[in-house]
C-alpha positions, 0 to 999 in steps of 0.5 A, a space after each residue: 500499499 503506498 498511499 498514506 492515511 489522510 489523518 486530518 480527515 480521519 480525525 475530523 471524521 472521528 472526533 467531530 463527525 462521530 463525537 469520539 474522544 481522543 482516547 477512543 479514536 486512537 484505540 480504534 484500528 483503521 478497519 474499525 474507524 473505517 466500518 464506523 465512518 461507513 467508508 464506501 471504498 471497502 471491498 465487496 465480500 468474496 463470493 463462492 465463485 471467487 473462493 472456487 477460483 482460489 481453491 482451483 488455483 491453490 489446491 490442497 496437497 495431501 502429503 499422506 493418507 492421514 492428511 484427509 
């Protein structure tokens, strides 16, 4: 990830928009803050087609008969 965080915007959103206290704001993870702010840039969940594609690309390899 080459881009940094826009701290002034995040602080405005958290402290002023959500009314968080500084200690609560700084204890949040970026994912928690993004969820609270309702970020529209979050990725869509993986659907079964995506999981099937990953399973086909990276199949489980059984090393011996006990790996079932």
